Structures are given as structure tokens and as C-alpha cells.
C-alpha positions, 0 to 999 in steps of 0.5 A, a space after each residue: 341176294 338170298 344166296 349172298 346172304 347165306 354165304 355171309 350168315 356162313 362166313 359169320 358162324 365160321 368166324 364166331 366158331 373160330 372165336 368161341 369157347 368150343 373151338 378153345 376147348 377143342 384145341 386145348 383138348 387136342 393139344 393136352 391130348 395129342 402133345 403128350 401122345 406125339 411126345 411119347 410116340 417119338 421118345 418111344 420111337 427114337 429110344 427104340 431106335 437107339 436100342 435097336 441101333 446099339 443092338 444091331 451094332 452090338 451083334 455086327 461087332 460080335 460077329 466080326 470080332 468072331 471072324 477076326 479070331 478065327 483069322 488070327 487062330 488059323 493064321 496063327 496055326 498055319 505059322 506053327 505049321 510052318 515052323 514045324 516043317 522047318 524044324 524037320 531034322 531030316 530036312 535040315 539035314 538034307 537041305 544043308 547037304 544039297 545047299 554046300 554042295 559037298 556031294 556028287 550029283 548022283 547022290 544030290 539027285 537021290 536027296 533031292 528026290 527023298 526030300 521031295 518026296 518027304 514034302 509030299 508024303 510027310 508033310 503037305 498031307 498033314 494039312 488040307 488046307 496047304 497047296 503045296 510046300 517048297 524049299 528055297 536055298 539062299 539065292 532064291 532058287 527052289 531046290 525042292 518042292 511037292 510040285 516038281 514044276 516049281 523046281 529050280 524056279 527063281 523067287 528071289 524077288 518074292 516078299 515071303 522069301 526076303 522076309 522069310 530069311 529072317 522070321 516067320 512071315 505071312 505074306 499077303 493073298 496072291 491072286 493068280 490073274 494078278 500075278 499073271 497080268 501084272 507080272 508081279 511074281 514069277 510066272 512059275 509061282 502059279 502053274 501048280 494051280 490057279 487058286 489064290 494062296 497065302 504064302 507062310 515062310 520060315 528061315 530053314 537053320 542048321 541045328 547046331 550053329 543056327 546058320 541060315 541054309 534056306 527058307 521053307 514056303 507053305 502056300 496056303 489055299 485062300 478058301 480056307 479064309 473064304 470059308 471063315 469070311 462067308 459064314 452068313 449066320 446073323 448077316 441077312 440077305 445083304 450082309 457079307 465080309 470081305 478083306 481089304 489089303 493096305 492098297 485099299 484092295 479088296 483081297 477076298 471074295 464073298 463080301 458086300 458085292 453090289 458092283 464089287 468085284 475082287 482086287 476093286 480099290 475101295 476107299 470107303 470111311 470104314 476102309 480108311 479108318 480101319 487101315 489107320 489101325 482102329 476098329 469101329 462101327 458105323 454107317 457109311 456109303 460102301 461100295 458104289 455109294 450104297 449105304 451101309 453098317 459097317 463094322 470093321 476090324 484091323 489085323 496087324 499080320 499080315 495087315 489087313 482090314 476086316 470088313 463086315 457090311 450090311 445094307 442099311 435098309 435090311 439093317 434097319 428094316 425092323 425100325 421101319 416096321 415099328 414105325 409103320 405100326 405106331 403110324 398105323 396105330 396112331 391114325 385111329 387113335 387120333 380120330 378117336 381123339 379128335 372126334 372125342 374133342 368135339 363131343 366133349 367140347 360141345 358138352 362143356 361149352 353147351 352150359 357156358 354158352 347157356 350161361 352166356 346167353 342168359 348174362 347177355 339177356 339180363 344185360 339187355 333188361 330181361 330181369 326174369 331171365 334164369 340160368 337153366 344150368 343144372 349140374 353139380 360141376 363148378 358150372 352148376 355151382 356158377 349156375 346157382 350163384 347166378 340165380 342168386 344174383 339174378 334174384 337179388 338183381 331182380 330185388 335191387 331193380 324193384 328197390 330202384 323202382 320203389 326208390 324212384 317212387 319215393 324220390 318223385 313222391 319226396 320231389 312233391 312232398 318238398 314242394 307242398 311242405 314248403 308251400 304249406 309251411 309258410 301260410 300254416 306258420 301265419 295261421 298257427 300264429 294268428 290263431 295264438 294271438 286270437 286265443 290270447 285276446 279272446 274272452 268267450 269261452 266257447 269261441 275260445 274252445 274253437 280257436 283251441 281246436 283249430 290251433 291243435 288241427 294246425 299242430 297235427 298239419 305241422 306234424 305231417 309238413 315236418 314229416 314230409 320234410 323229412 321224407 324229402 331229406 330236406 333236414 340236415 343231420 348231425 352225426 355222432 359216434 355212439 353206441 347203438 344199444 344206448 339208442 335203442 335203450 333210450 327209444 324203449 324208455 319213451 314208450 316203456 310205460 305204454 308197452 308195460 300198460 298193454 302187458 307186452 313184453 320187451 326181450 332184449 338180446 344186446 350184443 356185447 363190446 359192439 363197435 360205435 357207429 357214426 349216426 344221427 341220434 334223433 333220426 335213428 331213434 325216430 326209426 326205432 320208435 316207428 319200428 316199436 310203435 308199428 309192433 305194439 299196434 299190431 300185437 294184442 296185449 301180452 304180446 312178445 318183442 325181441 330186440 337183438 343187435 349183433 355185428 355182421 361176420 365180416 365186422 363191417 355192419 351192425 345189425 338191428 332185428 326187431 321181431 314181434 308176435 303181431 298179426 303180420 302184414 299180407 303177402 300182397 301189402 308187403 311189398 307196399 310197406 315202405 310206400 309213402 301214405 300207405 297204411 294198414 291202420 284204420 282212419 285217423 291212426 297214422 299218416 302212412 309216412 313213419 316206415 317211408 320216413 323211416 326207409 329214407 332216414 336209413 338209406 341216408 345212413 348207407 344202411 339197409 332196412 328189410 322186412 319179413 312178415 307172415 300174416 298171423 305169425 308176426 314181423 321182423 324188421 332187420 336195419 343194418 348200418 356200416 360200422 365205418 361210415 365217413 361220408 353220408 348222403 345228406 
């Protein structure tokens, strides 16, 4: 059972915690602290990723454009070299003689020998990238070559021969194994070397008539292009460059080699877009479905797709490092923020909880409870205001108790007044009849004394009736200064005789108040007479009237220089039958009746006094009183 109780208590604590203001503070603190960090971190990461991606793309495009330009310059130079060879006068003259067959055979052999020797000594040696040079007649027969093995070979079906008769032409790359295996070109073309090559052909024309007499062909070593492509600068470990022809076949080595081989057909997004004549860059699946970042450019002559690619993992490795760094930094930051949220929430929530507990105790009836939060912030201000409210509530509670006591006494007084009033009226009537018919002077004097005593009893009964609120009120809109003046006029002679000075500080342009003039005059007379009784001769009574700052109430302040009231009696001053005067000097009902009258007018009456220093009575009445308790 004890374990169950502990579990239940723990569950209750958990439920309370999740509903508590501290938990809300923690949540809001985390939201306010973490969300901006997450947003800033996310934005920073993606912005950094964007910048890094743009920088990477710019770098790859720049590298690819550089190689494209080198290849263009290289091919242009080889075209120029071929044009230069085809413009050689010696080559054209000898070729014309051989092609026309106007010389005897022995002379023709000598011319061929001279032409071959000229090609070897004066042409091929001029360019290290040229493997060999040969001349083809209009029938497609090799009539002269720097490589004797090619003499008399038939190249009439070769693309460079057909195109070379019309203009300078650069062929596709000839891959030696492909030529041998697929029998695309004559076997004789590969006998001199096993190296792949590019054929650059130019027409041989007679100088004066520009008549076509043959085709000059230079076989350029493909390794020269590989050297351009295989510069590793800026490509990392996985990057590479390769060429793809219009048939989507890889025609060079040194590219992105993971699973890719020369002459392999490759059909990637980059290759397809590039073959359509577009330059671009992007992320796509490369060879063997390996994701790559690729930059591609199209070479119109001879029709190649220049592909520069790098493995995505290596390309974006810096971003991964940045992401990991952000995570490493974020974890301790988040831990600090979470810890701080618990500490701050505890510090902020503690005074709020203290205030809440105090309010609950006050609500349960503990009017002595005080809020114990002393800070200089808003919570401290709330605490101070609550302490004021607690003090006012305690005073209101005491006033409520006082009102309840008055109400109880009032009910008794009303009952007593009714019981006494009727027989007293009969007694007063009988005494008046006796006085009217009495001839004995001694007896008449006694009757008159009895009638005077019955008058005092009647006055006390009237006081009890006022106190018990049995009198109806006739309400009128009046100037409160006039009511006070009329009250003073009733006792002015007595005050003057004693040398008591009345100082009047009346407010001007005061609004009218709706009151019972006779009852309120009774209140003012009670206060003025009590002040007079408490002061020695030559005292000062200051009467002040003013309107409140909000314009809702009128204040009447009566301040005397009398003997004051002791602190032990100040709380009893409005209780019925309480008096500090001597015997036969008062009934103790004056201030009680005044208290009831003021309350009946929806007003308040307060007293402040220090023994030997004087007393201050403050009466406040509402300006706009529409409904009064009668």
C-alpha cells in the first residue's frame, strides 16, 4: 500500500509539473532559445552549402572550360600544320607528276623515294605529336608515306579521305583494337603503330588551277589529348576528364574510371544533354550509377562531349565537415541552454509559486498571510501590491466584523426601541396631563423632572431607531459646503465662547451630492461636537472639502487639536455605546449612528488619531449616487 501511495504521489507530481508555470517557462525558454539557433544554424548550413556548391560548380566549369580551350587550340594547331603540309610546293609538284603518270616508271620511283624522304625528314619530325604522314591519290591509294608499310594501302572507305577531298577535316579517335576487331577500317592503317590516333586530312590542289590532285593525311597521337585531359590539378582523388563521341562511346582514358573502360557506351544525363550541343553542370548518376558532380562541354569539331566528373562524396566532403562541426558545437550549446532553462525557470517560477500559495491561503481564510517576495522587478511590484491588498482585506475583514456587530446590535436596538417607544409615549402623555391638572407646586416640580427624563429616554430611542436604520431618508442634491456651514452655525456660538477657531478650507466648484440633509448634518454635528469636547479652550478645528483625483468622490476632512484617542480605543470608536466621556455626558451612539448614516449613503468614514496630538475624521461620499440602501 505504501508503494502504491508513493507511485500515486509521483504521478500527481508529474501531472502537476507538466501543468505548472515552471514547465511552461521551460518550454517557452527552449522555444525562444533553441528555435532561433536552429533557424540560424539551418540557414547558415544551407547558405554555406549553396555558396560551397556554387564555388564547386564554378571551379569545375572553369577547369572544364580550360581543357576545352586547350583541346580547341591543339586541334586548331594540328589543322594548321596539315594545311601547311598540303601547301608545300614540292609535295604538290611531285604528287601531280605521280598522279598524272606522265613520267617513266624509273623516274616515278625516284620521285616517290624523294617524296617519302621529304615527308620523313622535313615534315613528320617537325611535330612530335604526328605519328606519320601520308598522301592518298584520288582513288584512295596511299602513294607516299613516312611509314613504308602503308604504301599502296586502300583508304578509299575511310571518312577522313572522303571528307579530306573537300576541306580540312579532323576525324574521330581511332582506337586500334576497335579497328582490328570490328574491321571498320583497313588493317593496314594500324600496322605501323598500336597507338590510338586522330586523322587530320587536307586536300592537295594544283597551285595554279586549284585542281584536286590528292589528300594529305596526318595521324596525330591521341596521347597528346590525354595529356591535356589528365591534368589532375583541382580534381581531387576521384575526379577525371574524358571524351565521349556522338555514339556515346568513351574514346579516351583517364576519366572517371570506377567501373568504366574505353569504348564503353555511357548514357548519363550529362552525356545526353551534351550531345545535344549544350554545355552545363549538375549532379547525376555517372558511370555504373555512381553519383557524380559533372561539368560537360560540347566540341563541335570533331563532335566530342568533354566530360569532367567528380564523386559526390568527395565533392561535398567539406560540407559534411561543416555539418559535423555544427553538430559538435550545437550539442554542448543545447545542453547549456536546457540547463539554463531549468535554472531560470526555477528562479522565475519560485516567486510566482510563492505568490500563488499566499493567495490560496488568503482565499481559504488566512487573512494574516503575507506574500514574502522581495525583488525589484515586476514580481516584486506585484508582491508589494498584494501586500497592500492583504492589508486592505484585513481592514475590510475587520470592518465586516464591525458591521456584523453593528447589525446585531442594530437588530437588538430596533427591538428595544419598539418595545420602549409605545409605553414611553403613554407615559409622556400621562405626565403632560398630570402637569396640566396639578396645583401642587412641589408635586408639579417632580412631574416636570419625570417628563424631562422621559424626553431623554425618547431621545435615546430615536438614536436607536436611527442606528437600526428604521428612519426613511429624503434625498436631495445639495452643495456639501452649505450643509457643513449650516451645521457649524448651530454650534458657532458655543465654539466662539470657548475660543475655538474654525478654519474653513472649502473646495470650489464642487459637484452636488445626493444626500439626506438632516442625517448628514447630524453626522457633521457629531464630529464637530466630539472635536469640541476633546479640545481645550482656544483649540483649532480645520474643516476641508475637496474632490478626489478621479472625480468620483467628495472628501470632508475634520482635523482637531484635541487630546486624541489612544491606540487601544481607536478600533472601538464606531461601536455602539462606546464612549470616552464621563457619566451622563453621552450615550456612545453618536459616532455609531454617524457610521451607519455614511454607510447608508454609500460612503465611508475613517478616523486617524494619536493620543495627545489630535484626531482626523475623513468622510467620503460618492458624487453620483443613484441608489441608496434604506
